[in-house]
C-alpha positions, 0 to 999 in steps of 0.5 A, spaced: 733 223 329 734 217 334 741 215 337 741 209 333 741 214 327 746 218 329 751 213 331 750 210 324 751 216 321 758 217 325 760 210 322 758 213 315 763 219 316 757 224 317 759 227 323 754 231 328 753 238 327 750 239 334 754 235 339 759 229 340 756 222 342 757 221 349 758 214 352 763 212 358 763 205 361 759 205 367 758 199 371 759 200 379 757 207 378 751 205 374 749 200 379 749 205 385 746 210 381 740 205 380 740 204 388 743 197 387 749 193 389 755 191 384 753 184 385 746 185 383 748 189 377 753 183 375 748 177 376 741 180 374 740 182 367 734 186 369 738 190 374 743 191 369 738 194 364 734 198 369 741 201 372 743 203 365 737 206 362 737 210 368 744 213 367 742 214 360 736 218 362 740 222 367 747 223 363 744 223 356 748 217 354 748 216 346 749 208 347 747 203 353 751 197 354 752 190 357 759 190 360 759 188 367 765 183 369 770 179 365 767 172 368 761 171 363 765 166 359 769 163 364 763 161 368 760 158 362 767 154 361 765 151 368 769 156 373 765 158 379 764 165 380 762 169 386 758 176 387 760 180 393 756 186 394 760 192 392 766 189 388 767 186 382 765 178 381 770 174 383 773 167 380 778 164 385 778 157 381 783 156 375 780 150 371 786 150 366 792 147 369 795 143 363 795 141 356 791 136 358 786 140 361 786 145 355 784 138 350 779 136 355 776 143 355 769 143 352 766 149 349 759 151 352 753 152 349 752 160 351 744 159 351 744 154 356 750 157 361 746 161 366 751 167 366 752 168 358 744 167 357 743 172 362 747 177 358 743 175 352 737 176 356 739 183 357 740 184 350 733 182 349 730 187 354 734 193 352 731 192 345 724 191 348 725 197 352 728 201 347 725 199 340 732 199 337 732 207 337 739 207 342 745 203 340 746 197 345 753 194 346 754 187 347 760 184 350 765 178 350 772 177 352 778 177 347 782 171 346 788 173 351 783 175 356 779 169 357 785 165 356 788 168 363 781 168 366 781 160 365 789 159 366 791 165 371 794 171 369 801 170 371 801 162 368 798 165 362 804 170 361 809 165 362 806 160 357 806 165 352 814 165 353 814 157 354 809 153 351 806 155 344 802 149 343 798 150 350 797 158 348 794 156 341 790 151 343 787 154 349 786 161 345 783 157 339 777 155 344 776 162 347 775 164 340 770 159 338 766 161 344 767 169 343 764 168 336 758 164 339 757 169 344 757 175 340 753 172 335 748 170 340 748 178 342 747 180 335 741 176 334 738 178 341 739 186 338 746 188 339 748 193 334 755 193 337 760 188 340 765 190 345 771 186 345 775 186 352 782 184 352 786 189 357 791 184 358 794 185 351 797 192 353 802 188 358 805 184 352 810 187 347 808 188 339 811 181 337 807 177 342 801 180 340 802 179 333 804 172 334 798 170 338 793 175 338 792 179 332 790 174 327 785 172 333 782 179 334 782 179 326 778 173 326 773 175 331 772 182 328 771 179 321 766 174 324 762 179 327 762 184 321 759 178 317 753 177 323 751 184 321 755 188 328 760 193 329 766 192 333 768 196 339 775 194 341 777 195 349 784 194 351 786 198 358 793 201 358 797 204 353 797 201 347 801 205 342 806 200 341 800 195 338 796 201 334 800 199 327 797 192 328 790 194 330 790 199 324 790 193 319 784 189 321 778 193 320 776 195 327 770 200 328 771 203 334 777 203 338 777 205 346 783 209 348 786 210 355 789 216 357 796 214 356 795 214 349 796 220 345 790 221 341 793 225 335 798 220 334 793 214 334 789 218 329 795 218 325 796 211 325 789 208 325 787 213 319 780 217 319 775 211 318 776 208 325 772 211 331 777 213 336 773 213 343 776 216 349 780 218 353 779 223 359 783 220 365 777 217 370 782 219 375 781 226 373 773 225 372 773 223 380 778 228 383 778 234 379 772 240 380 767 240 375 769 246 372 776 243 370 773 237 367 769 241 363 775 245 360 779 238 359 773 235 355 772 241 351 779 242 349 779 234 347 773 235 343 775 241 340 781 237 337 777 232 335 772 236 331 772 233 324 774 226 326 770 220 327 770 220 335 766 218 341 767 222 348 769 217 354 773 216 359 779 212 358 776 207 362 770 205 367 768 211 370 769 210 378 764 209 383 765 215 387 765 220 381 761 225 383 754 226 378 756 233 377 763 231 374 760 226 369 755 231 367 760 236 366 763 231 361 756 231 358 755 238 358 762 239 354 760 235 349 754 240 346 757 245 341 
């Protein structure tokens, strides 16, 4: 059975009998594993794919992904992004400073912008190498995250409280590009699209419902219509958002280590695949035996439910290989 077939069965509610699917988020860790810098990983799709494939082979991952940094769409909108060797890409330029800037902001052609085209080419290369046998997770920015990238985090959070016209118009444009970018990646072979909207954990449920909920629903509905599954990733404690998230049909929800998995199951129900939620700090700092035990305990609690094993967020670059392997070993029944 291929890994894609295993994933499809999980989506349909047929749970694996021999192991739990394992897919931690790997970026800087994968780059270093492949002997590359983070700058190379984020700027060159061939490097990103090569490093992900090596990580899949070494750690028995059940899915691969195209996640690298939050600035693909931001660059397509016109911002300048730089690539330090050993750090996340940097965008120092805020290109939206007023309502007029929002009105004048043009939605990009994701096939023509270098950074969005690079990710699309990564999806194509994954398909060439894997021939559909392993699920490929594409990636887009959520509407609030992208608005923060364009206008600045502090500024955007202030606009949420003071200027609904600015927020609604900007996020509507972010939604349009998110949909274009998602479809392009699905057409290139991605079975799943990840939506990164980490900033949502920092707003209250009312603000989320007012500005973001319906936009998440719109993007998710569109991705489903294009034939893809959706993996929503919001770092941090999102317990207060779970009742809203439960209403719009997300396929996979990443849960950080601050979220109680049992409470999340009670709120989300049995159809959502919950993905998580071992602390990345634990995976980096503890002994492999402790990680194995903690992972095994989580897996025991999740037996009989739709679940993918991961850390709560990205595996850190300095994590020991034996520690990540301890998670993998614990996933085998």
